[in-house]
N, CA, C, O and the ligand as a Tripos MOL2 file, in Angstrom:
@<TRIPOS>MOLECULE
protein
  301   299    76     0     0
PROTEIN
NO_CHARGES

@<TRIPOS>ATOM
      1 N           4.3770  112.9390   77.6000 N.3       1 MET1
      2 CA          3.4120  112.4390   76.5330 C.3       1 MET1
      3 C           3.9850  111.2420   75.8290 C.2       1 MET1
      4 O           5.1220  111.2250   75.3570 O.2       1 MET1
      5 N           3.1290  110.2360   75.7840 N.am      2 LYS2
      6 CA          3.6630  108.8660   75.1120 C.3       2 LYS2
      7 C           3.7260  109.0710   73.6130 C.2       2 LYS2
      8 O           2.8640  109.7340   73.0350 O.2       2 LYS2
      9 N           4.6890  108.5360   73.0130 N.am      3 SER3
     10 CA          4.8210  108.5530   71.5570 C.3       3 SER3
     11 C           3.7020  107.8270   70.8920 C.2       3 SER3
     12 O           3.2910  106.7300   71.2690 O.2       3 SER3
     13 N           3.2150  108.5280   69.8410 N.am      4 GLN4
     14 CA          2.2190  107.7680   68.9580 C.3       4 GLN4
     15 C           2.8820  106.9210   67.9710 C.2       4 GLN4
     16 O           3.0640  107.2860   66.8100 O.2       4 GLN4
     17 N           3.2350  105.8120   68.4270 N.am      5 MET5
     18 CA          4.0410  104.8820   67.5720 C.3       5 MET5
     19 C           3.4500  103.5930   67.4490 C.2       5 MET5
     20 O           3.4590  102.8370   68.4200 O.2       5 MET5
     21 N           2.9250  103.2470   66.3400 N.am      6 ILE6
     22 CA          2.0720  101.9680   66.2710 C.3       6 ILE6
     23 C           2.7760  101.0490   65.2860 C.2       6 ILE6
     24 O           3.2530  101.5270   64.2560 O.2       6 ILE6
     25 N           2.8560   99.8430   65.5350 N.am      7 THR7
     26 CA          3.3270   98.9380   64.6460 C.3       7 THR7
     27 C           2.2820   97.8100   64.4840 C.2       7 THR7
     28 O           1.8320   97.1480   65.4180 O.2       7 THR7
     29 N           1.9640   97.6790   63.2250 N.am      8 ARG8
     30 CA          0.8970   96.6850   62.7530 C.3       8 ARG8
     31 C           1.3390   95.8180   61.8140 C.2       8 ARG8
     32 O           2.3060   96.1820   61.1450 O.2       8 ARG8
     33 N           0.7940   94.6080   61.5730 N.am      9 ARG9
     34 CA          1.1040   93.9300   60.3860 C.3       9 ARG9
     35 C           0.0390   94.2650   59.3120 C.2       9 ARG9
     36 O          -1.1730   94.2210   59.5220 O.2       9 ARG9
     37 N           0.6330   94.6110   58.1140 N.am     10 ALA10
     38 CA         -0.1780   94.9560   57.1250 C.3      10 ALA10
     39 C          -0.9960   93.6840   56.5150 C.2      10 ALA10
     40 O          -0.4680   92.5740   56.4490 O.2      10 ALA10
     41 N          -2.2550   93.9210   56.0990 N.am     11 ARG11
     42 CA         -2.9510   92.9100   55.7130 C.3      11 ARG11
     43 C          -2.4770   92.3510   54.4550 C.2      11 ARG11
     44 O          -2.5240   91.1390   54.2430 O.2      11 ARG11
     45 N          -1.9730   93.2820   53.5210 N.am     12 GLN12
     46 CA         -1.4410   92.9300   52.1150 C.3      12 GLN12
     47 C          -0.3130   91.9650   52.2400 C.2      12 GLN12
     48 O          -0.3050   90.9360   51.5630 O.2      12 GLN12
     49 N           0.6650   92.2650   53.1020 N.am     13 THR13
     50 CA          1.9160   91.6900   53.0040 C.3      13 THR13
     51 C           2.2010   90.7450   54.3070 C.2      13 THR13
     52 O           3.0130   89.8220   54.2500 O.2      13 THR13
     53 N           1.5620   91.0170   55.3230 N.am     14 LYS14
     54 CA          1.6110   90.3960   56.6280 C.3      14 LYS14
     55 C           3.0470   90.9470   57.1670 C.2      14 LYS14
     56 O           3.5870   90.3290   58.0840 O.2      14 LYS14
     57 N           3.6360   92.0280   56.6480 N.am     15 GLY15
     58 CA          4.7620   92.6420   57.1790 C.3      15 GLY15
     59 C           4.5280   93.5770   58.1170 C.2      15 GLY15
     60 O           3.4400   94.1470   58.0370 O.2      15 GLY15
     61 N           5.4100   93.9520   59.1690 N.am     16 PRO16
     62 CA          5.1770   95.0540   60.0770 C.3      16 PRO16
     63 C           5.3670   96.4890   59.4190 C.2      16 PRO16
     64 O           6.3510   96.8500   58.7730 O.2      16 PRO16
     65 N           4.3030   97.1910   59.6910 N.am     17 VAL17
     66 CA          4.5120   98.5880   59.3440 C.3      17 VAL17
     67 C           4.2410   99.4370   60.4460 C.2      17 VAL17
     68 O           3.3030   99.1810   61.2010 O.2      17 VAL17
     69 N           5.1080  100.6080   60.6420 N.am     18 THR18
     70 CA          5.1420  101.4040   61.8620 C.3      18 THR18
     71 C           4.5250  102.6920   61.4640 C.2      18 THR18
     72 O           4.8930  103.2260   60.4180 O.2      18 THR18
     73 N           3.5310  103.2860   62.2830 N.am     19 LEU19
     74 CA          2.8850  104.4270   61.9010 C.3      19 LEU19
     75 C           3.4160  105.4780   63.0450 C.2      19 LEU19
     76 O           3.3270  105.1460   64.2270 O.2      19 LEU19
     77 N           3.9310  106.6590   62.7070 N.am     20 ILE20
     78 CA          4.6590  107.5950   63.6050 C.3      20 ILE20
     79 C           4.0860  108.8970   63.2760 C.2      20 ILE20
     80 O           3.7840  109.2210   62.1280 O.2      20 ILE20
     81 N           3.9230  109.7310   64.4370 N.am     21 SER21
     82 CA          3.6290  111.2310   64.2390 C.3      21 SER21
     83 C           4.8970  111.8980   64.1050 C.2      21 SER21
     84 O           5.6900  111.9670   65.0430 O.2      21 SER21
     85 N           5.1500  112.4790   62.7670 N.am     22 LYS22
     86 CA          6.3960  113.1540   62.5660 C.3      22 LYS22
     87 C           6.5780  114.3940   63.5090 C.2      22 LYS22
     88 O           7.6830  114.7110   63.9500 O.2      22 LYS22
     89 N           5.5380  115.0080   63.7610 N.am     23 GLN23
     90 CA          5.6430  116.2970   64.5210 C.3      23 GLN23
     91 C           6.0630  115.9510   65.9620 C.2      23 GLN23
     92 O           6.8630  116.6540   66.5800 O.2      23 GLN23
     93 N           5.4870  114.8260   66.4830 N.am     24 GLU24
     94 CA          5.9950  114.3450   67.8760 C.3      24 GLU24
     95 C           7.3290  113.9960   67.9010 C.2      24 GLU24
     96 O           8.0540  114.2870   68.8520 O.2      24 GLU24
     97 N           7.7700  113.2960   66.7650 N.am     25 LEU25
     98 CA          9.1470  112.8280   66.5770 C.3      25 LEU25
     99 C          10.1340  113.9160   66.5450 C.2      25 LEU25
    100 O          11.1650  113.8310   67.2120 O.2      25 LEU25
    101 N           9.8600  114.9870   65.7690 N.am     26 LEU26
    102 CA         10.8280  116.1500   65.6810 C.3      26 LEU26
    103 C          10.5950  117.2640   66.4110 C.2      26 LEU26
    104 O          11.3860  118.2070   66.3990 O.2      26 LEU26
    105 N           9.4900  117.2610   67.1130 N.am     27 GLY27
    106 CA          9.1510  118.4300   67.9960 C.3      27 GLY27
    107 C           8.3980  119.4240   67.4140 C.2      27 GLY27
    108 O           8.1090  119.3080   66.2230 O.2      27 GLY27
    109 N           7.9550  120.5720   68.1680 N.am     28 ASP28
    110 CA          7.0980  121.5140   67.7660 C.3      28 ASP28
    111 C           7.7180  122.4220   66.6370 C.2      28 ASP28
    112 O           6.9780  123.1530   65.9800 O.2      28 ASP28
    113 N           8.9380  122.3790   66.4350 N.am     29 ASP29
    114 CA          9.6770  123.1020   65.4020 C.3      29 ASP29
    115 C           9.1420  122.6110   63.9510 C.2      29 ASP29
    116 O           9.0910  123.3430   62.9630 O.2      29 ASP29
    117 N           8.7940  121.3910   63.9860 N.am     30 TYR30
    118 CA          8.5210  120.8450   62.8090 C.3      30 TYR30
    119 C           7.4580  121.4550   62.0090 C.2      30 TYR30
    120 O           6.3420  121.4700   62.5290 O.2      30 TYR30
    121 N           7.5880  121.9370   60.8970 N.am     31 CYS31
    122 CA          6.4580  122.5650   60.0880 C.3      31 CYS31
    123 C           6.3510  122.1160   58.7420 C.2      31 CYS31
    124 O           5.8650  122.8610   57.8910 O.2      31 CYS31
    125 N           6.7620  120.9550   58.4590 N.am     32 GLY32
    126 CA          6.5430  120.4110   56.9870 C.3      32 GLY32
    127 C           5.2930  119.9640   56.8060 C.2      32 GLY32
    128 O           4.5740  119.8800   57.8020 O.2      32 GLY32
    129 N           4.8120  119.6130   55.5970 N.am     33 THR33
    130 CA          3.5120  119.2760   55.2100 C.3      33 THR33
    131 C           3.1190  117.8550   55.6260 C.2      33 THR33
    132 O           1.9390  117.5440   55.7900 O.2      33 THR33
    133 N           4.0590  117.0650   55.7780 N.am     34 ASP34
    134 CA          3.9060  115.5560   56.0580 C.3      34 ASP34
    135 C           3.8620  115.5420   57.5560 C.2      34 ASP34
    136 O           4.8910  115.7620   58.1960 O.2      34 ASP34
    137 N           2.7160  115.2930   58.1460 N.am     35 LYS35
    138 CA          2.5420  115.1920   59.6280 C.3      35 LYS35
    139 C           2.7110  113.8440   60.1370 C.2      35 LYS35
    140 O           2.9010  113.6770   61.3420 O.2      35 LYS35
    141 N           2.6600  112.8390   59.3090 N.am     36 TRP36
    142 CA          2.7590  111.4780   59.7230 C.3      36 TRP36
    143 C           3.5730  110.6840   58.7730 C.2      36 TRP36
    144 O           3.7030  110.9890   57.5870 O.2      36 TRP36
    145 N           4.0980  109.6870   59.3190 N.am     37 MET37
    146 CA          4.8670  108.8160   58.2500 C.3      37 MET37
    147 C           4.6260  107.3000   58.7180 C.2      37 MET37
    148 O           4.3610  106.9320   59.8630 O.2      37 MET37
    149 N           4.7760  106.5060   57.5780 N.am     38 THR38
    150 CA          4.6070  105.1200   57.8040 C.3      38 THR38
    151 C           6.0620  104.5250   57.3840 C.2      38 THR38
    152 O           6.7160  105.0840   56.5040 O.2      38 THR38
    153 N           6.5560  103.3160   58.0830 N.am     39 ILE39
    154 CA          7.7190  102.8350   57.8300 C.3      39 ILE39
    155 C           7.4820  101.2240   57.5920 C.2      39 ILE39
    156 O           6.8820  100.5690   58.4440 O.2      39 ILE39
    157 N           7.9470  100.6670   56.4790 N.am     40 CYS40
    158 CA          7.8110   99.3230   56.2060 C.3      40 CYS40
    159 C           9.1370   98.8100   57.0090 C.2      40 CYS40
    160 O          10.2860   99.1030   56.6750 O.2      40 CYS40
    161 N           8.8050   98.0480   58.0500 N.am     41 GLU41
    162 CA          9.8390   97.5560   58.9690 C.3      41 GLU41
    163 C          10.7170   96.5100   58.0670 C.2      41 GLU41
    164 O          11.9450   96.5740   58.1050 O.2      41 GLU41
    165 N          10.1070   95.6340   57.3290 N.am     42 ASP42
    166 CA         10.8310   94.6540   56.6100 C.3      42 ASP42
    167 C          11.8700   95.2580   55.6430 C.2      42 ASP42
    168 O          12.9470   94.6670   55.5570 O.2      42 ASP42
    169 N          11.6700   96.3660   54.9090 N.am     43 HIS43
    170 CA         12.4730   96.9260   53.9570 C.3      43 HIS43
    171 C          12.9180   98.3820   54.3570 C.2      43 HIS43
    172 O          13.5560   98.9970   53.5020 O.2      43 HIS43
    173 N          12.6750   98.9610   55.4710 N.am     44 GLY44
    174 CA         13.1740  100.1510   55.8190 C.3      44 GLY44
    175 C          12.7040  101.3040   55.1310 C.2      44 GLY44
    176 O          13.2280  102.4020   55.3210 O.2      44 GLY44
    177 N          11.6850  101.1230   54.2890 N.am     45 HIS45
    178 CA         11.2320  102.3340   53.3950 C.3      45 HIS45
    179 C          10.2820  103.2050   54.2890 C.2      45 HIS45
    180 O           9.4760  102.7290   55.0880 O.2      45 HIS45
    181 N          10.4660  104.4550   54.0690 N.am     46 VAL46
    182 CA          9.6270  105.4540   54.8210 C.3      46 VAL46
    183 C           8.9060  106.2810   53.8080 C.2      46 VAL46
    184 O           9.3990  106.7240   52.7700 O.2      46 VAL46
    185 N           7.5460  106.4560   54.2770 N.am     47 GLU47
    186 CA          6.7270  107.4100   53.2890 C.3      47 GLU47
    187 C           6.0560  108.4340   54.2240 C.2      47 GLU47
    188 O           5.7820  108.1540   55.3910 O.2      47 GLU47
    189 N           5.8220  109.5340   53.7120 N.am     48 GLY48
    190 CA          5.2680  110.7100   54.3470 C.3      48 GLY48
    191 C           3.7960  110.8340   54.0440 C.2      48 GLY48
    192 O           3.3440  110.5340   52.9390 O.2      48 GLY48
    193 N           3.0530  111.2800   55.0360 N.am     49 HIS49
    194 CA          1.5230  111.4520   54.6870 C.3      49 HIS49
    195 C           1.0720  112.8640   55.5240 C.2      49 HIS49
    196 O           1.5460  113.2560   56.5900 O.2      49 HIS49
    197 N           0.1670  113.4060   54.8290 N.am     50 GLN50
    198 CA         -0.2270  114.7590   55.3230 C.3      50 GLN50
    199 C          -1.3670  114.5020   56.3920 C.2      50 GLN50
    200 O          -1.5750  115.4040   57.2040 O.2      50 GLN50
    201 N          -1.9920  113.5440   56.4460 N.am     51 THR51
    202 CA         -3.0900  113.4000   57.4470 C.3      51 THR51
    203 C          -3.0120  111.9640   58.0280 C.2      51 THR51
    204 O          -2.5290  111.0330   57.3830 O.2      51 THR51
    205 N          -3.5210  111.8330   59.3020 N.am     52 LEU52
    206 CA         -3.5730  110.5930   60.0190 C.3      52 LEU52
    207 C          -4.3680  109.5870   59.1500 C.2      52 LEU52
    208 O          -3.9860  108.4310   58.9720 O.2      52 LEU52
    209 N          -5.5460  110.1270   58.6020 N.am     53 GLU53
    210 CA         -6.4120  109.2500   57.9180 C.3      53 GLU53
    211 C          -5.6330  108.6260   56.6910 C.2      53 GLU53
    212 O          -5.8550  107.4650   56.3480 O.2      53 GLU53
    213 N          -4.7190  109.4220   56.0450 N.am     54 ASN54
    214 CA         -4.0410  108.9360   54.8920 C.3      54 ASN54
    215 C          -2.9800  107.8950   55.5030 C.2      54 ASN54
    216 O          -2.8680  106.7730   55.0080 O.2      54 ASN54
    217 N          -2.2910  108.2650   56.4790 N.am     55 ALA55
    218 CA         -1.2270  107.4720   57.0990 C.3      55 ALA55
    219 C          -1.8330  106.0850   57.4950 C.2      55 ALA55
    220 O          -1.1630  105.0680   57.3170 O.2      55 ALA55
    221 N          -3.0240  106.0310   58.0010 N.am     56 ARG56
    222 CA         -3.7680  104.6810   58.3630 C.3      56 ARG56
    223 C          -4.1600  103.9770   57.2570 C.2      56 ARG56
    224 O          -4.1550  102.7470   57.2920 O.2      56 ARG56
    225 N          -4.5420  104.6570   56.1540 N.am     57 PHE57
    226 CA         -4.9570  103.9520   54.9250 C.3      57 PHE57
    227 C          -3.8000  103.2680   54.3800 C.2      57 PHE57
    228 O          -3.9270  102.0760   54.1020 O.2      57 PHE57
    229 N          -2.6230  103.8830   54.1750 N.am     58 PHE58
    230 CA         -1.5180  103.3830   53.5820 C.3      58 PHE58
    231 C          -0.7190  102.4030   54.4690 C.2      58 PHE58
    232 O           0.0680  101.5630   54.0320 O.2      58 PHE58
    233 N          -1.0000  102.6010   55.6900 N.am     59 ALA59
    234 CA         -0.2590  101.5800   56.5620 C.3      59 ALA59
    235 C          -0.5870  100.1900   56.4800 C.2      59 ALA59
    236 O           0.1860   99.2990   56.8310 O.2      59 ALA59
    237 N          -1.9330   99.9730   55.9370 N.am     60 SER60
    238 CA         -2.4790   98.6420   55.7700 C.3      60 SER60
    239 C          -2.2720   98.2680   54.2870 C.2      60 SER60
    240 O          -2.7200   97.2030   53.8640 O.2      60 SER60
    241 N          -1.5570   99.1790   53.4380 N.am     61 ARG61
    242 CA         -1.3200   98.8480   52.1390 C.3      61 ARG61
    243 C          -0.0690   99.1860   51.6520 C.2      61 ARG61
    244 O           0.0030  100.0440   50.7720 O.2      61 ARG61
    245 N           1.1240   98.5450   52.1660 N.am     62 PRO62
    246 CA          2.3720   98.9800   51.9520 C.3      62 PRO62
    247 C           2.8490   98.7520   50.4610 C.2      62 PRO62
    248 O           3.8650   99.2910   50.0210 O.2      62 PRO62
    249 N           2.0520   97.9240   49.7260 N.am     63 VAL63
    250 CA          2.3270   97.6090   48.4360 C.3      63 VAL63
    251 C           2.1610   98.8200   47.4860 C.2      63 VAL63
    252 O           2.7270   98.8420   46.3930 O.2      63 VAL63
    253 N           1.4190   99.7670   47.9000 N.am     64 SER64
    254 CA          1.1210  101.0030   47.1470 C.3      64 SER64
    255 C           2.2950  102.0290   47.3990 C.2      64 SER64
    256 O           2.3160  103.0460   46.7060 O.2      64 SER64
    257 N           3.2860  101.8200   48.3650 N.am     65 TRP65
    258 CA          4.1010  102.8690   48.4570 C.3      65 TRP65
    259 C           5.5530  102.3420   48.7610 C.2      65 TRP65
    260 O           6.5500  103.0440   48.5880 O.2      65 TRP65
    261 N           5.5920  101.0190   49.2380 N.am     66 CYS66
    262 CA          6.9920  100.3660   49.2070 C.3      66 CYS66
    263 C           7.1550   99.4140   47.9650 C.2      66 CYS66
    264 O           6.3920   98.4770   47.7340 O.2      66 CYS66
    265 N           8.1930   99.7470   47.2230 N.am     67 ARG67
    266 CA          8.3920   99.0370   45.9780 C.3      67 ARG67
    267 C           8.8760   97.6880   46.1920 C.2      67 ARG67
    268 O           8.6980   96.8400   45.3170 O.2      67 ARG67
    269 N           9.5150   97.3910   47.3540 N.am     68 TRP68
    270 CA         10.0220   96.0250   47.6990 C.3      68 TRP68
    271 C           8.7370   95.1620   47.9970 C.2      68 TRP68
    272 O           8.6080   94.0020   47.6050 O.2      68 TRP68
    273 N           7.8840   95.7960   48.6690 N.am     69 CYS69
    274 CA          6.6560   95.0430   48.9350 C.3      69 CYS69
    275 C           5.8990   94.7930   47.6460 C.2      69 CYS69
    276 O           5.2900   93.7340   47.5000 O.2      69 CYS69
    277 N           5.9130   95.6730   46.7600 N.am     70 ALA70
    278 CA          5.2040   95.5920   45.6490 C.3      70 ALA70
    279 C           5.7640   94.3120   44.7540 C.2      70 ALA70
    280 O           5.0430   93.5110   44.1590 O.2      70 ALA70
    281 N           7.0630   94.3030   44.7900 N.am     71 GLU71
    282 CA          7.8750   93.2320   44.1300 C.3      71 GLU71
    283 C           7.4800   91.9240   44.6790 C.2      71 GLU71
    284 O           7.2660   90.9170   44.0040 O.2      71 GLU71
    285 N           7.4090   92.0150   45.8600 N.am     72 GLU72
    286 CA          7.0540   90.5480   46.6010 C.3      72 GLU72
    287 C           5.7020   90.0130   46.2550 C.2      72 GLU72
    288 O           5.5210   88.8190   46.0130 O.2      72 GLU72
    289 N           4.8110   90.8610   46.2360 N.am     73 VAL73
    290 CA          3.3900   90.6060   45.9700 C.3      73 VAL73
    291 C           3.2300   90.1740   44.5040 C.2      73 VAL73
    292 O           2.4290   89.2910   44.1970 O.2      73 VAL73
    293 N           4.0010   90.8060   43.5980 N.am     74 SER74
    294 CA          3.9140   90.4400   42.1930 C.3      74 SER74
    295 C           4.6240   89.1720   41.8300 C.2      74 SER74
    296 O           4.4570   88.6390   40.7330 O.2      74 SER74
    297 N           5.4020   88.6990   42.7380 N.am     75 GLU75
    298 CA          6.1630   87.3470   42.4290 C.3      75 GLU75
    299 C           5.1710   86.2000   42.3240 C.2      75 GLU75
    300 O           5.5690   85.0590   42.0870 O.2      75 GLU75
    301 ZN          8.0110   96.8820   52.1390 Zn       76 ZN76
@<TRIPOS>BOND
     1     1     2 1
     2     2     3 1
     3     3     4 2
     4     3     5 am
     5     5     6 1
     6     6     7 1
     7     7     8 2
     8     7     9 am
     9     9    10 1
    10    10    11 1
    11    11    12 2
    12    11    13 am
    13    13    14 1
    14    14    15 1
    15    15    16 2
    16    15    17 am
    17    17    18 1
    18    18    19 1
    19    19    20 2
    20    19    21 am
    21    21    22 1
    22    22    23 1
    23    23    24 2
    24    23    25 am
    25    25    26 1
    26    26    27 1
    27    27    28 2
    28    27    29 am
    29    29    30 1
    30    30    31 1
    31    31    32 2
    32    31    33 am
    33    33    34 1
    34    34    35 1
    35    35    36 2
    36    35    37 am
    37    37    38 1
    38    38    39 1
    39    39    40 2
    40    39    41 am
    41    41    42 1
    42    42    43 1
    43    43    44 2
    44    43    45 am
    45    45    46 1
    46    46    47 1
    47    47    48 2
    48    47    49 am
    49    49    50 1
    50    50    51 1
    51    51    52 2
    52    51    53 am
    53    53    54 1
    54    54    55 1
    55    55    56 2
    56    55    57 am
    57    57    58 1
    58    58    59 1
    59    59    60 2
    60    59    61 am
    61    61    62 1
    62    62    63 1
    63    63    64 2
    64    63    65 am
    65    65    66 1
    66    66    67 1
    67    67    68 2
    68    67    69 am
    69    69    70 1
    70    70    71 1
    71    71    72 2
    72    71    73 am
    73    73    74 1
    74    74    75 1
    75    75    76 2
    76    75    77 am
    77    77    78 1
    78    78    79 1
    79    79    80 2
    80    79    81 am
    81    81    82 1
    82    82    83 1
    83    83    84 2
    84    83    85 am
    85    85    86 1
    86    86    87 1
    87    87    88 2
    88    87    89 am
    89    89    90 1
    90    90    91 1
    91    91    92 2
    92    91    93 am
    93    93    94 1
    94    94    95 1
    95    95    96 2
    96    95    97 am
    97    97    98 1
    98    98    99 1
    99    99   100 2
   100    99   101 am
   101   101   102 1
   102   102   103 1
   103   103   104 2
   104   103   105 am
   105   105   106 1
   106   106   107 1
   107   107   108 2
   108   107   109 am
   109   109   110 1
   110   110   111 1
   111   111   112 2
   112   111   113 am
   113   113   114 1
   114   114   115 1
   115   115   116 2
   116   115   117 am
   117   117   118 1
   118   118   119 1
   119   119   120 2
   120   119   121 am
   121   121   122 1
   122   122   123 1
   123   123   124 2
   124   123   125 am
   125   125   126 1
   126   126   127 1
   127   127   128 2
   128   127   129 am
   129   129   130 1
   130   130   131 1
   131   131   132 2
   132   131   133 am
   133   133   134 1
   134   134   135 1
   135   135   136 2
   136   135   137 am
   137   137   138 1
   138   138   139 1
   139   139   140 2
   140   139   141 am
   141   141   142 1
   142   142   143 1
   143   143   144 2
   144   143   145 am
   145   145   146 1
   146   146   147 1
   147   147   148 2
   148   147   149 am
   149   149   150 1
   150   150   151 1
   151   151   152 2
   152   151   153 am
   153   153   154 1
   154   154   155 1
   155   155   156 2
   156   155   157 am
   157   157   158 1
   158   158   159 1
   159   159   160 2
   160   159   161 am
   161   161   162 1
   162   162   163 1
   163   163   164 2
   164   163   165 am
   165   165   166 1
   166   166   167 1
   167   167   168 2
   168   167   169 am
   169   169   170 1
   170   170   171 1
   171   171   172 2
   172   171   173 am
   173   173   174 1
   174   174   175 1
   175   175   176 2
   176   175   177 am
   177   177   178 1
   178   178   179 1
   179   179   180 2
   180   179   181 am
   181   181   182 1
   182   182   183 1
   183   183   184 2
   184   183   185 am
   185   185   186 1
   186   186   187 1
   187   187   188 2
   188   187   189 am
   189   189   190 1
   190   190   191 1
   191   191   192 2
   192   191   193 am
   193   193   194 1
   194   194   195 1
   195   195   196 2
   196   195   197 am
   197   197   198 1
   198   198   199 1
   199   199   200 2
   200   199   201 am
   201   201   202 1
   202   202   203 1
   203   203   204 2
   204   203   205 am
   205   205   206 1
   206   206   207 1
   207   207   208 2
   208   207   209 am
   209   209   210 1
   210   210   211 1
   211   211   212 2
   212   211   213 am
   213   213   214 1
   214   214   215 1
   215   215   216 2
   216   215   217 am
   217   217   218 1
   218   218   219 1
   219   219   220 2
   220   219   221 am
   221   221   222 1
   222   222   223 1
   223   223   224 2
   224   223   225 am
   225   225   226 1
   226   226   227 1
   227   227   228 2
   228   227   229 am
   229   229   230 1
   230   230   231 1
   231   231   232 2
   232   231   233 am
   233   233   234 1
   234   234   235 1
   235   235   236 2
   236   235   237 am
   237   237   238 1
   238   238   239 1
   239   239   240 2
   240   239   241 am
   241   241   242 1
   242   242   243 1
   243   243   244 2
   244   243   245 am
   245   245   246 1
   246   246   247 1
   247   247   248 2
   248   247   249 am
   249   249   250 1
   250   250   251 1
   251   251   252 2
   252   251   253 am
   253   253   254 1
   254   254   255 1
   255   255   256 2
   256   255   257 am
   257   257   258 1
   258   258   259 1
   259   259   260 2
   260   259   261 am
   261   261   262 1
   262   262   263 1
   263   263   264 2
   264   263   265 am
   265   265   266 1
   266   266   267 1
   267   267   268 2
   268   267   269 am
   269   269   270 1
   270   270   271 1
   271   271   272 2
   272   271   273 am
   273   273   274 1
   274   274   275 1
   275   275   276 2
   276   275   277 am
   277   277   278 1
   278   278   279 1
   279   279   280 2
   280   279   281 am
   281   281   282 1
   282   282   283 1
   283   283   284 2
   284   283   285 am
   285   285   286 1
   286   286   287 1
   287   287   288 2
   288   287   289 am
   289   289   290 1
   290   290   291 1
   291   291   292 2
   292   291   293 am
   293   293   294 1
   294   294   295 1
   295   295   296 2
   296   295   297 am
   297   297   298 1
   298   298   299 1
   299   299   300 2
@<TRIPOS>SUBSTRUCTURE
     1 MET1         2 RESIDUE 1 A MET
     2 LYS2         6 RESIDUE 1 A LYS
     3 SER3        10 RESIDUE 1 A SER
     4 GLN4        14 RESIDUE 1 A GLN
     5 MET5        18 RESIDUE 1 A MET
     6 ILE6        22 RESIDUE 1 A ILE
     7 THR7        26 RESIDUE 1 A THR
     8 ARG8        30 RESIDUE 1 A ARG
     9 ARG9        34 RESIDUE 1 A ARG
    10 ALA10       38 RESIDUE 1 A ALA
    11 ARG11       42 RESIDUE 1 A ARG
    12 GLN12       46 RESIDUE 1 A GLN
    13 THR13       50 RESIDUE 1 A THR
    14 LYS14       54 RESIDUE 1 A LYS
    15 GLY15       58 RESIDUE 1 A GLY
    16 PRO16       62 RESIDUE 1 A PRO
    17 VAL17       66 RESIDUE 1 A VAL
    18 THR18       70 RESIDUE 1 A THR
    19 LEU19       74 RESIDUE 1 A LEU
    20 ILE20       78 RESIDUE 1 A ILE
    21 SER21       82 RESIDUE 1 A SER
    22 LYS22       86 RESIDUE 1 A LYS
    23 GLN23       90 RESIDUE 1 A GLN
    24 GLU24       94 RESIDUE 1 A GLU
    25 LEU25       98 RESIDUE 1 A LEU
    26 LEU26      102 RESIDUE 1 A LEU
    27 GLY27      106 RESIDUE 1 A GLY
    28 ASP28      110 RESIDUE 1 A ASP
    29 ASP29      114 RESIDUE 1 A ASP
    30 TYR30      118 RESIDUE 1 A TYR
    31 CYS31      122 RESIDUE 1 A CYS
    32 GLY32      126 RESIDUE 1 A GLY
    33 THR33      130 RESIDUE 1 A THR
    34 ASP34      134 RESIDUE 1 A ASP
    35 LYS35      138 RESIDUE 1 A LYS
    36 TRP36      142 RESIDUE 1 A TRP
    37 MET37      146 RESIDUE 1 A MET
    38 THR38      150 RESIDUE 1 A THR
    39 ILE39      154 RESIDUE 1 A ILE
    40 CYS40      158 RESIDUE 1 A CYS
    41 GLU41      162 RESIDUE 1 A GLU
    42 ASP42      166 RESIDUE 1 A ASP
    43 HIS43      170 RESIDUE 1 A HIS
    44 GLY44      174 RESIDUE 1 A GLY
    45 HIS45      178 RESIDUE 1 A HIS
    46 VAL46      182 RESIDUE 1 A VAL
    47 GLU47      186 RESIDUE 1 A GLU
    48 GLY48      190 RESIDUE 1 A GLY
    49 HIS49      194 RESIDUE 1 A HIS
    50 GLN50      198 RESIDUE 1 A GLN
    51 THR51      202 RESIDUE 1 A THR
    52 LEU52      206 RESIDUE 1 A LEU
    53 GLU53      210 RESIDUE 1 A GLU
    54 ASN54      214 RESIDUE 1 A ASN
    55 ALA55      218 RESIDUE 1 A ALA
    56 ARG56      222 RESIDUE 1 A ARG
    57 PHE57      226 RESIDUE 1 A PHE
    58 PHE58      230 RESIDUE 1 A PHE
    59 ALA59      234 RESIDUE 1 A ALA
    60 SER60      238 RESIDUE 1 A SER
    61 ARG61      242 RESIDUE 1 A ARG
    62 PRO62      246 RESIDUE 1 A PRO
    63 VAL63      250 RESIDUE 1 A VAL
    64 SER64      254 RESIDUE 1 A SER
    65 TRP65      258 RESIDUE 1 A TRP
    66 CYS66      262 RESIDUE 1 A CYS
    67 ARG67      266 RESIDUE 1 A ARG
    68 TRP68      270 RESIDUE 1 A TRP
    69 CYS69      274 RESIDUE 1 A CYS
    70 ALA70      278 RESIDUE 1 A ALA
    71 GLU71      282 RESIDUE 1 A GLU
    72 GLU72      286 RESIDUE 1 A GLU
    73 VAL73      290 RESIDUE 1 A VAL
    74 SER74      294 RESIDUE 1 A SER
    75 GLU75      298 RESIDUE 1 A GLU
    76 ZN76       301 GROUP 0 **** ****
């Protein structure tokens, strides 16, 4: 099975954000509540999300979860 790993440039910052299925990454043993995660590639910040819907939503808005992105935008 191919990994569900998508990297896209966020509209807000133009920086690359990667969306990953945590369950797929860690295997079937994974039973945490955060099934997905987004990674700000520019800053290495990782944020967990419970649903794919949320993960997609925040993937395009790194300013709301990566404080370094937030700082760049506020400058
Ligand atoms: Zn960032």
